[in-house]
LUMLUMKOL-847368 format. One record per atom (N, C-alpha, C): x, y, z; atom name; residue number from 0; residue in one letter. Coordinates in Angstrom, 1 decimal, always signed. Last residue first. Example, Ala and Ser with C-alpha at 12.3 -4.5 7.8 and 13.67 -1.06 7.14 Angstrom:
BEGIN
R      x      y      z  a   k r
R  +12.8   -2.2   +7.1  N   1 s
R  +13.7   -1.1   +7.1 CA   1 s
R  +12.9   +0.0   +7.9  C   1 s
R  +13.2   -5.7   +7.8  N   0 a
R  +12.3   -4.5   +7.8 CA   0 a
R  +13.2   -3.3   +7.8  C   0 a
This chain:
BEGIN
R      x      y      z  a   k r
R  +37.6 -106.6  -10.6  N 147 d
R  +38.1 -107.6   -9.6 CA 147 d
R  +38.0 -107.0   -8.2  C 147 d
R  +37.1 -104.6  -12.4  N 146 s
R  +35.9 -105.3  -11.8 CA 146 s
R  +36.3 -106.3  -10.7  C 146 s
R  +39.4 -103.8  -13.3  N 145 s
R  +38.7 -102.9  -12.5 CA 145 s
R  +37.5 -103.5  -11.8  C 145 s
R  +40.1 -105.9  -15.0  N 144 s
R  +40.9 -105.7  -13.7 CA 144 s
R  +40.2 -104.7  -12.8  C 144 s
R  +38.3 -105.6  -17.1  N 143 l
R  +38.1 -106.7  -16.2 CA 143 l
R  +38.9 -106.5  -14.9  C 143 l
R  +39.3 -103.2  -18.3  N 142 r
R  +37.9 -103.3  -17.9 CA 142 r
R  +37.7 -104.4  -16.8  C 142 r
R  +42.0 -103.9  -18.9  N 141 l
R  +41.7 -102.7  -18.0 CA 141 l
R  +40.3 -102.8  -17.4  C 141 l
R  +41.6 -106.1  -20.6  N 140 r
R  +42.3 -106.2  -19.4 CA 140 r
R  +42.0 -105.1  -18.4  C 140 r
R  +40.2 -104.8  -22.7  N 139 v
R  +39.5 -105.8  -21.9 CA 139 v
R  +40.2 -106.0  -20.6  C 139 v
R  +42.2 -103.1  -23.6  N 138 a
R  +41.0 -102.5  -23.1 CA 138 a
R  +40.2 -103.6  -22.3  C 138 a
R  +44.3 -104.9  -24.4  N 137 d
R  +44.5 -103.9  -23.4 CA 137 d
R  +43.2 -103.4  -22.8  C 137 d
R  +42.9 -106.4  -26.4  N 136 s
R  +43.5 -107.0  -25.2 CA 136 s
R  +43.7 -106.1  -24.1  C 136 s
R  +42.4 -104.4  -28.3  N 135 l
R  +41.3 -105.1  -27.6 CA 135 l
R  +41.8 -105.7  -26.3  C 135 l
R  +45.0 -103.6  -29.0  N 134 a
R  +44.1 -102.6  -28.4 CA 134 a
R  +42.9 -103.3  -27.6  C 134 a
R  +45.8 -106.1  -30.1  N 133 k
R  +46.5 -105.5  -28.9 CA 133 k
R  +45.6 -104.5  -28.2  C 133 k
R  +44.0 -106.5  -32.2  N 132 g
R  +44.2 -107.4  -31.2 CA 132 g
R  +44.8 -106.9  -29.9  C 132 g
R  +41.7 -104.2  -33.4  N 131 d
R  +43.1 -104.5  -33.3 CA 131 d
R  +43.3 -105.4  -32.1  C 131 d
R  +38.7 -105.0  -35.2  N 130 v
R  +39.4 -104.7  -33.9 CA 130 v
R  +40.8 -105.1  -34.0  C 130 v
R  +37.9 -105.8  -37.7  N 129 r
R  +37.6 -104.5  -37.3 CA 129 r
R  +38.2 -104.0  -36.0  C 129 r
R  +38.3 -108.5  -38.1  N 128 t
R  +39.4 -107.6  -38.4 CA 128 t
R  +39.1 -106.1  -38.1  C 128 t
R  +35.9 -109.5  -35.9  N 127 g
R  +37.0 -109.9  -36.8 CA 127 g
R  +38.1 -108.9  -36.9  C 127 g
R  +33.6 -109.2  -34.3  N 126 y
R  +34.1 -108.1  -35.1 CA 126 y
R  +35.3 -108.4  -36.0  C 126 y
R  +33.0 -111.8  -33.3  N 125 k
R  +32.0 -110.9  -33.7 CA 125 k
R  +32.4 -109.8  -34.6  C 125 k
R  +35.5 -112.9  -32.7  N 124 q
R  +34.6 -113.7  -33.5 CA 124 q
R  +33.5 -112.7  -34.1  C 124 q
R  +36.5 -111.0  -30.9  N 123 k
R  +37.2 -111.3  -32.2 CA 123 k
R  +36.3 -112.0  -33.2  C 123 k
R  +34.6 -111.3  -28.8  N 122 l
R  +34.7 -110.0  -29.6 CA 122 l
R  +35.4 -110.2  -30.9  C 122 l
R  +35.2 -113.9  -27.9  N 121 h
R  +33.8 -113.5  -28.4 CA 121 h
R  +33.9 -112.3  -29.3  C 121 h
R  +37.9 -113.6  -27.2  N 120 g
R  +37.4 -114.6  -28.3 CA 120 g
R  +36.1 -114.2  -28.8  C 120 g
R  +37.6 -111.8  -25.1  N 119 i
R  +38.4 -111.5  -26.3 CA 119 i
R  +38.0 -112.4  -27.5  C 119 i
R  +36.1 -113.3  -23.3  N 118 v
R  +35.6 -112.0  -23.8 CA 118 v
R  +36.3 -111.7  -25.1  C 118 v
R  +37.8 -115.6  -22.8  N 117 r
R  +36.4 -115.7  -23.4 CA 117 r
R  +35.9 -114.4  -24.0  C 117 r
R  +40.0 -114.3  -21.7  N 116 g
R  +40.1 -115.0  -23.0 CA 116 g
R  +38.8 -115.2  -23.6  C 116 g
R  +39.0 -113.2  -19.3  N 115 m
R  +39.5 -112.4  -20.3 CA 115 m
R  +39.6 -113.1  -21.7  C 115 m
R  +38.2 -114.5  -17.0  N 114 d
R  +37.3 -114.5  -18.2 CA 114 d
R  +37.8 -113.7  -19.4  C 114 d
R  +40.0 -113.9  -15.1  N 113 k
R  +39.9 -115.3  -15.5 CA 113 k
R  +39.0 -115.5  -16.8  C 113 k
R  +39.6 -111.3  -14.4  N 112 m
R  +40.6 -111.6  -15.3 CA 112 m
R  +40.6 -113.0  -15.9  C 112 m
R  +35.9 -111.3  -14.0  N 111 g
R  +37.3 -111.0  -13.6 CA 111 g
R  +38.3 -111.4  -14.7  C 111 g
R  +33.4 -111.9  -14.9  N 110 s
R  +33.5 -111.2  -13.6 CA 110 s
R  +35.0 -110.9  -13.3  C 110 s
R  +31.0 -112.2  -17.5  N 109 a
R  +32.4 -112.2  -17.1 CA 109 a
R  +32.6 -111.4  -15.8  C 109 a
R  +28.6 -112.9  -18.8  N 108 d
R  +28.7 -112.8  -17.3 CA 108 d
R  +30.1 -113.0  -16.8  C 108 d
R  +28.4 -112.6  -21.5  N 107 l
R  +29.2 -113.8  -21.0 CA 107 l
R  +29.2 -113.9  -19.5  C 107 l
R  +27.0 -110.2  -21.6  N 106 e
R  +26.5 -111.4  -22.3 CA 106 e
R  +27.1 -112.7  -21.7  C 106 e
R  +28.7 -108.4  -20.2  N 105 r
R  +27.3 -108.7  -19.7 CA 105 r
R  +26.8 -110.0  -20.3  C 105 r
R  +30.9 -108.5  -21.8  N 104 i
R  +31.0 -108.8  -20.4 CA 104 i
R  +29.7 -109.2  -19.8  C 104 i
R  +29.8 -107.5  -24.2  N 103 a
R  +30.3 -108.9  -24.2 CA 103 a
R  +30.5 -109.3  -22.7  C 103 a
R  +29.1 -104.9  -23.4  N 102 e
R  +28.1 -105.8  -23.9 CA 102 e
R  +28.6 -107.2  -23.8  C 102 e
R  +31.7 -103.8  -22.9  N 101 g
R  +30.7 -103.9  -21.9 CA 101 g
R  +29.6 -104.9  -22.2  C 101 g
R  +32.8 -104.1  -25.5  N 100 i
R  +33.4 -104.8  -24.4 CA 100 i
R  +32.4 -104.9  -23.3  C 100 i
R  +31.2 -102.3  -27.0  N  99 a
R  +31.2 -103.7  -27.3 CA  99 a
R  +31.8 -104.6  -26.2  C  99 a
R  +31.9  -99.9  -25.7  N  98 s
R  +30.5 -100.4  -25.7 CA  98 s
R  +30.4 -101.9  -25.9  C  98 s
R  +34.6  -99.7  -26.4  N  97 a
R  +34.2  -99.8  -25.0 CA  97 a
R  +32.8 -100.3  -24.8  C  97 a
R  +34.3  -99.6  -29.2  N  96 l
R  +35.0 -100.7  -28.6 CA  96 l
R  +34.6 -100.8  -27.1  C  96 l
R  +32.9  -97.2  -29.5  N  95 e
R  +32.3  -98.4  -30.0 CA  95 e
R  +33.0  -99.6  -29.3  C  95 e
R  +34.9  -95.4  -28.5  N  94 e
R  +33.5  -95.5  -27.8 CA  94 e
R  +32.8  -96.8  -28.2  C  94 e
R  +37.0  -95.8  -30.3  N  93 a
R  +37.2  -96.1  -28.8 CA  93 a
R  +35.8  -96.3  -28.1  C  93 a
R  +35.7  -97.4  -33.3  N  92 s
R  +36.1  -96.2  -32.5 CA  92 s
R  +36.3  -96.6  -31.0  C  92 s
R  +36.8 -100.1  -35.2  N  91 l
R  +35.8  -99.6  -34.2 CA  91 l
R  +36.5  -98.4  -33.5  C  91 l
R  +37.9  -99.5  -38.6  N  90 g
R  +38.0 -100.1  -37.2 CA  90 g
R  +36.9  -99.5  -36.3  C  90 g
R  +36.9 -100.2  -41.9  N  89 a
R  +37.0  -99.2  -40.8 CA  89 a
R  +37.0  -99.9  -39.4  C  89 a
R  +38.7 -102.9  -43.4  N  88 p
R  +37.5 -102.2  -43.1 CA  88 p
R  +37.7 -101.2  -42.0  C  88 p
R  +41.6 -102.4  -45.5  N  87 l
R  +41.0 -103.0  -44.3 CA  87 l
R  +39.7 -102.2  -44.0  C  87 l
R  +42.9 -101.2  -47.5  N  86 y
R  +42.1 -102.4  -47.8 CA  86 y
R  +41.4 -103.0  -46.6  C  86 y
R  +44.5  -99.3  -46.4  N  85 q
R  +43.4  -98.8  -47.3 CA  85 q
R  +42.4 -100.0  -47.6  C  85 q
R  +46.6 -100.5  -45.3  N  84 k
R  +45.5 -100.2  -44.4 CA  84 k
R  +44.3  -99.7  -45.2  C  84 k
R  +48.5 -100.6  -47.4  N  83 l
R  +47.8 -101.8  -47.0 CA  83 l
R  +46.5 -101.5  -46.2  C  83 l
R  +49.4  -98.0  -47.4  N  82 i
R  +48.7  -98.5  -48.6 CA  82 i
R  +47.9  -99.7  -48.2  C  82 i
R  +50.6  -97.8  -44.9  N  81 g
R  +49.4  -96.9  -45.3 CA  81 g
R  +48.7  -97.4  -46.5  C  81 g
R  +52.6  -99.6  -45.2  N  80 i
R  +51.6  -99.9  -44.2 CA  80 i
R  +50.3  -99.0  -44.5  C  80 i
R  +54.2  -98.2  -47.1  N  79 e
R  +53.6  -99.5  -47.4 CA  79 e
R  +52.4  -99.9  -46.5  C  79 e
R  +55.0  -96.1  -45.5  N  78 k
R  +54.2  -95.8  -46.7 CA  78 k
R  +53.5  -97.1  -47.1  C  78 k
R  +56.5  -97.4  -43.6  N  77 e
R  +55.4  -96.7  -43.2 CA  77 e
R  +54.4  -96.4  -44.4  C  77 e
R  +58.6  -98.4  -45.1  N  76 e
R  +57.7  -99.3  -44.5 CA  76 e
R  +56.4  -98.6  -44.1  C  76 e
R  +59.8  -95.9  -45.8  N  75 q
R  +59.3  -96.7  -46.8 CA  75 q
R  +58.3  -97.8  -46.3  C  75 q
R  +60.6  -95.0  -43.2  N  74 s
R  +59.5  -94.3  -43.9 CA  74 s
R  +59.0  -95.1  -45.1  C  74 s
R  +62.6  -97.0  -42.8  N  73 a
R  +61.4  -96.9  -41.9 CA  73 a
R  +60.3  -96.1  -42.6  C  73 a
R  +64.5  -96.3  -44.7  N  72 l
R  +63.8  -97.6  -44.8 CA  72 l
R  +62.5  -97.6  -43.9  C  72 l
R  +65.2  -93.7  -43.6  N  71 d
R  +64.8  -93.9  -45.0 CA  71 d
R  +64.0  -95.2  -45.2  C  71 d
R  +66.1  -94.2  -41.0  N  70 e
R  +64.8  -93.5  -41.2 CA  70 e
R  +64.3  -93.6  -42.6  C  70 e
R  +67.8  -96.1  -39.4  N  69 r
R  +67.6  -96.1  -40.9 CA  69 r
R  +66.2  -95.5  -41.2  C  69 r
R  +68.5  -96.6  -36.8  N  68 g
R  +68.8  -95.3  -37.4 CA  68 g
R  +68.6  -95.2  -38.9  C  68 g
R  +67.7  -98.8  -35.6  N  67 g
R  +69.0  -98.9  -36.3 CA  67 g
R  +69.4  -97.6  -36.9  C  67 g
R  +65.2  -98.2  -34.8  N  66 e
R  +66.2  -98.4  -33.8 CA  66 e
R  +67.6  -98.4  -34.4  C  66 e
R  +64.0  -98.0  -37.4  N  65 k
R  +64.1  -96.8  -36.5 CA  65 k
R  +65.2  -97.0  -35.5  C  65 k
R  +64.1 -100.7  -38.1  N  64 y
R  +64.8  -99.7  -38.9 CA  64 y
R  +65.0  -98.4  -38.1  C  64 y
R  +62.4 -101.8  -36.2  N  63 m
R  +63.8 -102.2  -36.2 CA  63 m
R  +64.6 -101.2  -37.0  C  63 m
R  +59.9 -100.6  -36.9  N  62 d
R  +60.5 -100.4  -35.6 CA  62 d
R  +62.0 -100.7  -35.5  C  62 d
R  +59.7 -101.7  -39.5  N  61 m
R  +59.8 -100.3  -39.3 CA  61 m
R  +60.4  -99.9  -38.0  C  61 m
R  +59.3 -104.4  -38.8  N  60 a
R  +60.5 -104.0  -39.6 CA  60 a
R  +60.7 -102.5  -39.4  C  60 a
R  +56.9 -104.2  -37.5  N  59 q
R  +58.0 -104.7  -36.8 CA  59 q
R  +59.3 -104.3  -37.5  C  59 q
R  +55.3 -103.3  -39.6  N  58 q
R  +55.4 -102.5  -38.4 CA  58 q
R  +56.6 -102.9  -37.6  C  58 q
R  +55.5 -105.5  -41.3  N  57 r
R  +56.0 -104.2  -41.8 CA  57 r
R  +56.2 -103.3  -40.6  C  57 r
R  +54.0 -107.4  -39.8  N  56 s
R  +55.5 -107.6  -40.1 CA  56 s
R  +56.2 -106.3  -40.6  C  56 s
R  +51.5 -106.1  -39.8  N  55 k
R  +52.2 -106.4  -38.5 CA  55 k
R  +53.7 -106.6  -38.8  C  55 k
R  +50.8 -106.1  -42.5  N  54 i
R  +51.0 -104.8  -41.8 CA  54 i
R  +51.8 -105.0  -40.5  C  54 i
R  +50.6 -108.9  -42.8  N  53 s
R  +51.6 -108.1  -43.6 CA  53 s
R  +51.9 -106.8  -42.9  C  53 s
R  +48.5 -109.5  -41.2  N  52 r
R  +49.8 -110.1  -40.9 CA  52 r
R  +50.9 -109.3  -41.6  C  52 r
R  +46.5 -108.0  -42.6  N  51 l
R  +46.8 -107.7  -41.2 CA  51 l
R  +48.2 -108.3  -40.8  C  51 l
R  +46.4 -109.5  -45.0  N  50 i
R  +46.8 -108.0  -45.0 CA  50 i
R  +47.2 -107.6  -43.6  C  50 i
R  +45.5 -111.9  -44.0  N  49 l
R  +46.7 -111.8  -44.7 CA  49 l
R  +47.3 -110.4  -44.7  C  49 l
R  +42.9 -111.1  -43.1  N  48 e
R  +43.9 -111.6  -42.1 CA  48 e
R  +45.3 -111.6  -42.7  C  48 e
R  +41.8 -110.5  -45.6  N  47 l
R  +42.0 -109.4  -44.6 CA  47 l
R  +43.0 -109.9  -43.5  C  47 l
R  +41.7 -113.0  -46.7  N  46 i
R  +42.5 -112.0  -47.3 CA  46 i
R  +42.8 -110.9  -46.3  C  46 i
R  +39.9 -114.2  -44.9  N  45 e
R  +41.3 -114.8  -45.0 CA  45 e
R  +42.2 -113.8  -45.7  C  45 e
R  +37.6 -112.7  -45.5  N  44 n
R  +38.2 -112.7  -44.1 CA  44 n
R  +39.7 -113.2  -44.2  C  44 n
R  +37.1 -113.5  -48.1  N  43 e
R  +37.5 -112.1  -47.8 CA  43 e
R  +38.1 -112.0  -46.5  C  43 e
R  +38.7 -116.7  -48.8  N  42 s
R  +37.5 -115.9  -48.4 CA  42 s
R  +38.0 -114.4  -48.2  C  42 s
R  +40.6 -118.0  -51.5  N  41 l
R  +40.5 -117.4  -50.2 CA  41 l
R  +39.2 -116.6  -50.0  C  41 l
R  +40.1 -121.0  -53.3  N  40 s
R  +40.1 -119.6  -53.3 CA  40 s
R  +40.0 -119.1  -51.8  C  40 s
R  +42.3 -123.9  -52.9  N  39 r
R  +41.0 -123.2  -53.0 CA  39 r
R  +41.2 -121.7  -53.0  C  39 r
R  +44.7 -125.0  -51.9  N  38 i
R  +44.0 -125.6  -53.1 CA  38 i
R  +42.5 -125.1  -53.1  C  38 i
R  +46.4 -124.0  -50.2  N  37 l
R  +45.2 -124.5  -49.6 CA  37 l
R  +44.3 -125.2  -50.7  C  37 l
R  +48.5 -123.2  -51.9  N  36 e
R  +48.8 -124.1  -50.7 CA  36 e
R  +47.5 -124.7  -50.2  C  36 e
R  +47.2 -121.5  -53.6  N  35 v
R  +47.8 -122.8  -54.2 CA  35 v
R  +48.0 -123.7  -53.0  C  35 v
R  +46.5 -119.5  -51.8  N  34 e
R  +45.4 -120.2  -52.5 CA  34 e
R  +45.9 -121.6  -53.1  C  34 e
R  +49.0 -118.6  -51.1  N  33 l
R  +48.1 -119.2  -50.1 CA  33 l
R  +47.0 -120.0  -50.7  C  33 l
R  +49.8 -117.5  -53.5  N  32 k
R  +50.6 -118.6  -52.9 CA  32 k
R  +49.7 -119.3  -51.9  C  32 k
R  +47.9 -115.5  -54.0  N  31 k
R  +48.0 -116.6  -54.9 CA  31 k
R  +48.7 -117.8  -54.3  C  31 k
R  +48.5 -113.8  -51.8  N  30 i
R  +47.2 -114.4  -51.9 CA  30 i
R  +47.2 -115.6  -52.8  C  30 i
R  +51.1 -113.1  -52.5  N  29 e
R  +50.9 -113.8  -51.3 CA  29 e
R  +49.5 -114.5  -51.3  C  29 e
R  +50.6 -111.7  -54.9  N  28 t
R  +51.5 -112.9  -54.9 CA  28 t
R  +51.2 -113.7  -53.7  C  28 t
R  +49.1 -109.6  -54.0  N  27 k
R  +48.5 -110.5  -55.0 CA  27 k
R  +49.3 -111.8  -55.0  C  27 k
R  +51.1 -108.3  -52.4  N  26 l
R  +49.8 -108.8  -51.8 CA  26 l
R  +49.2 -109.8  -52.7  C  26 l
R  +53.0 -107.6  -54.4  N  25 y
R  +53.4 -108.5  -53.2 CA  25 y
R  +52.1 -109.1  -52.7  C  25 y
R  +51.5 -105.9  -55.9  N  24 r
R  +52.1 -107.1  -56.5 CA  24 r
R  +52.4 -108.1  -55.4  C  24 r
R  +51.0 -103.9  -54.0  N  23 l
R  +49.9 -104.7  -54.5 CA  23 l
R  +50.3 -105.9  -55.2  C  23 l
R  +53.6 -102.9  -53.6  N  22 v
R  +52.8 -103.4  -52.4 CA  22 v
R  +51.7 -104.3  -53.0  C  22 v
R  +54.3 -101.9  -56.1  N  21 m
R  +55.1 -102.9  -55.4 CA  21 m
R  +54.3 -103.6  -54.4  C  21 m
R  +52.3 -100.0  -56.6  N  20 l
R  +52.5 -101.2  -57.5 CA  20 l
R  +53.2 -102.3  -56.8  C  20 l
R  +52.8  -98.2  -54.6  N  19 r
R  +51.5  -98.9  -54.6 CA  19 r
R  +51.6 -100.2  -55.5  C  19 r
R  +55.3  -97.3  -55.5  N  18 d
R  +55.1  -97.8  -54.2 CA  18 d
R  +53.9  -98.7  -54.1  C  18 d
R  +54.9  -96.3  -58.2  N  17 k
R  +55.8  -97.5  -57.9 CA  17 k
R  +55.5  -98.1  -56.5  C  17 k
R  +52.6  -95.3  -60.2  N  16 d
R  +52.8  -95.2  -58.7 CA  16 d
R  +53.5  -96.5  -58.2  C  16 d
R  +51.9  -95.0  -62.8  N  15 g
R  +53.3  -95.0  -62.5 CA  15 g
R  +53.6  -94.9  -61.0  C  15 g
R  +49.4  -95.2  -63.8  N  14 t
R  +49.8  -93.9  -63.2 CA  14 t
R  +51.2  -93.9  -62.8  C  14 t
R  +49.3  -97.9  -64.6  N  13 k
R  +49.0  -96.8  -65.6 CA  13 k
R  +49.5  -95.5  -65.1  C  13 k
R  +49.8  -99.3  -62.3  N  12 m
R  +50.7  -99.4  -63.4 CA  12 m
R  +50.5  -98.3  -64.4  C  12 m
R  +47.6  -98.5  -60.7  N  11 a
R  +49.0  -98.1  -60.3 CA  11 a
R  +50.0  -98.3  -61.4  C  11 a
R  +45.6  -99.8  -62.2  N  10 k
R  +45.6  -98.3  -62.1 CA  10 k
R  +47.0  -97.8  -61.7  C  10 k
R  +46.3 -102.5  -61.7  N   9 t
R  +46.3 -102.0  -63.0 CA   9 t
R  +46.4 -100.4  -63.1  C   9 t
R  +45.9 -102.4  -58.9  N   8 l
R  +47.2 -102.8  -59.4 CA   8 l
R  +47.3 -102.3  -60.9  C   8 l
R  +43.2 -101.9  -58.7  N   7 d
R  +44.1 -100.9  -58.2 CA   7 d
R  +45.5 -101.2  -58.7  C   7 d
R  +42.2 -104.3  -59.8  N   6 a
R  +41.9 -103.1  -60.5 CA   6 a
R  +42.9 -102.0  -60.0  C   6 a
R  +43.2 -106.2  -57.9  N   5 s
R  +43.6 -106.3  -59.3 CA   5 s
R  +43.4 -104.9  -60.0  C   5 s
R  +41.8 -105.3  -55.6  N   4 i
R  +43.3 -105.3  -55.6 CA   4 i
R  +43.8 -105.3  -57.0  C   4 i
R  +39.2 -105.8  -56.4  N   3 r
R  +39.6 -104.4  -56.1 CA   3 r
R  +41.1 -104.3  -56.1  C   3 r
R  +39.2 -108.5  -56.7  N   2 e
R  +39.0 -107.7  -57.9 CA   2 e
R  +39.4 -106.3  -57.6  C   2 e
R  +39.6 -109.3  -54.1  N   1 i
R  +40.7 -109.6  -55.1 CA   1 i
R  +40.5 -108.8  -56.3  C   1 i
R  +37.2 -108.5  -53.0  N   0 m
R  +38.4 -107.9  -52.5 CA   0 m
R  +39.5 -108.1  -53.6  C   0 m
């Protein structure tokens, strides 16, 4: 992953893509800071989690800019989110998510809302960054509340 980011950073420098260059420099800096803090290289999953956190913070900033009437800054955040999302693995489709939730409920013998945490934990462990936490939580809640 780090090699891909470095290669894309070099490519952005050569092509003059300022937005991509800024985002990739930020990302590479954040990775390096975390590696220094942990005194080791990051795994691919840790890098993906860092990218997800960055997307989430930019999403929050974009929402605040929109509320404040700063569409110019909101669109900049949206561009940056788009660039970062290119480094995430493809997410599960709605059908795949529904199937995975059904399978997890059967495996864990989940019967109601009290089992929601176990089901979400199981799916997060199995699919990692391929599932959005909020979408997963909402889908599991809907599925388990209908079985109560």
